C-alpha positions in Angstrom: -98.6 -0.3 120.7 -101.7 -1.9 119.3 -101.3 -4.8 116.9 -103.1 -3.1 114.1 -101.1 0.2 114.3 -99.3 1.2 111.4 -95.5 1.0 111.9 -93.1 2.4 109.3 -89.7 0.7 109.5 -87.2 2.8 107.3 -84.2 0.9 106.2 -86.2 -2.7 106.3 -83.7 -4.2 104.0 -80.7 -3.5 106.2 -79.4 -6.0 108.7 -81.3 -3.8 111.7 -84.4 -2.9 109.8 -84.9 -6.5 108.7 -84.3 -7.8 112.2 -86.9 -5.2 113.6 -89.5 -6.5 111.0 -88.9 -10.1 112.1 -89.4 -9.2 115.7 -92.6 -7.1 115.0 -94.0 -9.8 112.9 -93.3 -12.3 115.8 -95.1 -10.2 117.9 -98.2 -10.4 115.7 -97.9 -6.9 114.0 -99.4 -7.0 110.4 -99.6 -3.3 109.4 -95.8 -2.8 108.9 -95.1 -0.2 106.2 -91.9 -0.3 104.2 -90.3 1.1 101.0 -87.0 0.3 99.1 -84.6 3.0 98.5 -85.4 2.8 95.0 -89.3 3.3 95.9 -88.7 6.1 98.3 -85.3 8.2 98.4 -85.3 9.5 101.9 -83.0 12.2 101.2 -85.6 13.8 99.0 -87.8 16.1 101.1 -90.6 16.1 98.8 -90.7 12.3 98.4 -90.7 11.9 102.1 -93.4 14.3 102.6 -95.7 12.6 100.0 -95.0 9.3 101.7 -96.1 10.4 105.1 -99.1 12.2 103.5 -100.2 9.0 102.0 -99.4 6.3 104.6 -99.6 8.4 108.0 -97.9 5.8 110.1 -98.6 5.7 113.7 -95.0 4.8 114.7 -91.7 5.2 112.9 -88.4 3.3 113.4 -85.6 5.2 111.8 -83.1 2.5 110.9 -82.2 3.8 107.5 -78.8 5.3 107.0 -75.6 5.2 104.8 -73.4 2.9 106.8 -69.9 1.5 106.5 -66.6 0.2 108.2 -63.7 2.4 109.1 -62.3 2.6 105.5 -65.8 3.5 104.0 -66.2 6.1 106.6 -63.0 7.7 105.9 -63.1 7.9 102.3 -66.7 8.9 101.6 -66.8 11.6 104.4 -69.2 14.1 102.4 -71.5 11.3 101.6 -71.9 10.0 105.2 -72.6 13.2 106.4 -74.9 14.6 103.7 -76.8 11.4 103.2 -77.4 10.7 106.7 -78.3 14.4 107.6 -81.0 14.4 104.9 -82.5 11.1 105.8 -83.0 11.7 109.5 -84.1 15.5 108.9 -86.7 14.6 106.3 -88.1 11.6 108.3 -88.2 13.2 111.8 -89.8 16.4 110.4 -92.3 14.6 108.4 -93.3 12.4 111.4 -93.8 15.7 113.4 -96.0 17.0 110.5 -98.1 14.0 110.1 -98.8 13.5 113.8 -96.6 10.3 114.5 -97.3 8.9 117.9 -93.8 7.9 118.6 -90.5 7.7 116.9 -87.5 5.7 117.5 -84.1 7.0 116.3 -81.1 4.6 115.9 -77.7 6.0 116.2 -74.4 4.4 116.8 -71.6 4.0 119.6 -69.3 6.2 117.4 -71.0 9.4 118.7 -68.9 9.2 121.7 -65.5 11.1 122.0 -62.5 9.0 120.9 -60.9 9.2 124.4 -64.2 9.1 126.5 -64.0 7.2 130.0 -64.8 3.6 129.5 -67.4 2.3 129.7 -69.2 4.9 127.6 -72.0 6.5 129.6 -74.7 8.4 127.7 -73.6 11.5 129.4 -70.5 11.4 127.7 -71.8 12.7 124.6 -70.2 16.0 123.2 -67.4 15.8 126.0 -64.4 15.7 123.7 -63.2 15.3 120.1 -64.5 12.4 118.0 -62.5 9.7 116.3 -61.3 11.5 112.8 -62.1 8.6 110.5 -65.7 8.3 111.3 -66.4 12.0 112.3 -68.8 12.9 109.5 -71.1 9.9 110.4 -71.0 10.4 114.1 -71.8 14.2 113.4 -74.9 13.1 111.6 -76.0 10.8 114.4 -75.5 13.3 117.0 -77.5 15.7 115.0 -80.4 13.0 114.9 -80.3 12.7 118.7 -80.4 16.5 119.2 -83.1 16.9 116.4 -85.4 14.3 118.3 -84.8 16.2 121.5 -85.6 19.3 119.9 -88.9 18.2 118.6 -89.8 16.7 121.9 -88.9 20.1 123.6 -90.5 22.4 121.3 -93.5 20.3 119.9 -94.0 17.7 122.6 -93.2 14.7 120.1 -92.4 11.4 121.9 -89.1 10.6 119.9 -86.6 8.5 121.6 -83.0 7.7 120.6 -81.1 4.5 121.0 -77.3 4.0 120.6 -76.4 0.4 119.6 -73.0 -0.8 119.9 -71.2 -2.7 117.1 -73.8 -5.2 115.5 -73.6 -8.4 113.7 -76.2 -10.9 112.3 -78.4 -11.9 109.3 -78.1 -9.7 106.3 -74.6 -8.2 107.3 -72.5 -6.6 104.7 -69.6 -8.8 103.8 -68.0 -6.5 101.0 -64.4 -6.0 102.2 -64.3 -2.5 100.9 -66.9 -1.1 103.3 -68.0 -3.8 105.7 -67.6 -3.8 109.5 -64.8 -5.8 111.3 -66.7 -9.0 112.1 -68.4 -9.7 108.6 -64.9 -8.8 107.3 -63.1 -11.3 109.4 -65.8 -14.0 108.8 -65.3 -13.6 104.9 -61.5 -13.5 105.1 -61.0 -16.4 107.2 -63.7 -18.4 105.2 -62.0 -17.6 101.7 -58.6 -18.5 103.3 -59.8 -21.7 104.4 -61.4 -22.5 101.1 -58.2 -21.5 99.2 -55.9 -23.1 101.7 -54.0 -19.7 102.2 -51.2 -19.9 104.7 -52.4 -16.6 106.4 -54.9 -14.0 106.8 -54.2 -10.2 107.0 -56.2 -8.2 109.7 -56.2 -4.7 109.5 -54.6 -2.6 112.3 -52.6 -3.9 115.3 -55.3 -6.0 117.0 -55.0 -4.1 120.2 -58.4 -1.9 120.2 -61.3 -3.4 122.1 -64.8 -3.6 120.7 -68.1 -4.8 121.9 -70.4 -6.9 119.7 -74.3 -7.2 120.1 -76.4 -9.6 117.8 -78.9 -7.7 115.7 -81.8 -10.1 117.1 -81.0 -8.8 120.6 -81.0 -5.1 119.2 -84.4 -5.7 117.7 -85.6 -7.2 121.1 -84.4 -4.0 122.8 -85.9 -1.8 120.4 -89.4 -3.5 120.8 -88.9 -3.1 124.4 -88.1 0.7 124.3 -91.2 1.2 121.9 -93.4 -0.4 124.5 -91.9 1.1 127.8 -89.4 3.9 127.1 -90.3 7.5 126.7 -87.4 9.6 128.0 -85.3 12.4 126.3 -81.8 11.9 125.7 -80.2 8.7 124.6 -80.1 5.1 125.7 -77.1 2.8 125.2 -77.8 -0.8 123.8 -75.2 -3.3 124.1 -73.8 -6.4 126.2 -71.5 -4.7 128.6 -68.5 -6.8 127.7 -65.8 -6.5 124.9 -62.7 -8.2 123.5 -59.6 -7.2 121.6 -59.5 -7.4 117.8 -56.9 -10.1 118.1 -59.1 -12.1 120.5 -62.1 -11.8 118.0 -59.9 -12.7 115.0 -58.9 -15.6 116.9 -62.3 -16.7 118.0 -63.5 -16.4 114.3 -60.6 -18.4 113.3 -61.7 -21.1 115.7 -65.4 -21.1 114.4 -64.4 -21.1 110.8 -61.9 -23.9 111.3 -58.9 -21.9 109.6 -55.8 -23.5 110.3 -53.3 -20.9 108.9 -51.7 -18.0 110.8 -53.0 -14.5 111.4 -50.8 -11.2 110.5 -51.9 -8.0 111.8 -51.1 -5.0 109.3 -50.4 -2.0 111.4 -50.2 0.1 108.4 -54.0 0.3 108.6 -55.8 2.4 111.3 -57.0 1.1 114.4 -59.6 3.7 115.2 -60.8 4.3 118.7 -58.9 2.4 121.2 -61.9 1.2 122.9 -65.6 1.3 122.5 -67.5 -0.3 125.4 -71.0 0.8 126.2 -72.1 1.3 129.7 -75.7 -0.5 129.6 -76.6 0.0 133.4 -79.3 2.7 132.2 -81.3 0.0 130.0 -80.5 -2.7 132.6 -82.0 -0.7 135.3 -85.3 -0.3 133.2 -85.4 -4.0 132.7 -83.6 -5.1 129.6 -80.5 -7.1 128.9 -78.9 -8.9 126.1 -79.3 -12.8 125.9 -77.2 -14.0 122.8 -73.7 -15.0 123.5 -70.9 -14.0 121.2 -69.7 -17.2 120.1 -72.9 -18.8 119.6 -74.2 -15.8 117.7 -71.0 -15.8 115.4 -71.5 -19.4 114.7 -75.0 -18.9 113.8 -74.2 -16.2 111.4 -71.4 -18.1 110.0 -73.7 -21.0 109.3 -76.3 -18.7 107.7 -74.0 -16.8 105.5 -71.6 -19.6 104.3 -73.6 -22.7 105.0 -71.2 -23.9 107.5 
């Protein structure tokens, strides 16, 4: 990429999109195009067509999506499927029509089957049933991967797909109704500490294992991929290490400085038993994560709660 190339970052206000804008700005890119959802509804085909006709970006990073935690995914199933299908279909198609040089589509580790062998390799895609609670979101993201490959195959488009593991970082969502597990735990433990509450309830049994990647590491990986990677299919982005939700809760408890107890509520679903990415493909290409989990969570807690 040249520093005067026009780069459209879809979803720039989100945790991922804002990290990508920061990374590109740090590298000296100044021609970054953004639109808020109020300015451009990516679900509307004509609006997206008009935007691409007007702006004609050289590169597109598709980080816009309807996202949420296990509870939101399970409740708003139609919205998660419809909204994400429309967003990716409109952006990918208009990128093709307007002659975009390269597009990076960002998915999620939930695309893999619920009981796929661990760690999750890229070729595990579509080899088994999905986790039911987030199946609509996963199906939408799988469709995005296949759409990129189809446009590459039929039209020769240089569209690539990257699947990040669970993310955390600045501008995360701390709404307990639809946030992911790490920001939810940070808020729960912080509020319990402030209120002097005797215990914190954590949803599920605490036994599922999860991997967490700082969003600045993801942005660094995405920049590397835009500069160096041009293959079909998908590539995992993660740390290659995981921990149990119980271990995560205890780590957050220690970072926050909460002195009470933790109670796991098994009435809530656990989701997939384990989600650990096999990141050997990207490592072999030359990129590895650098932000440690404890230092990353401490930085996020200080940023979000001033502690």
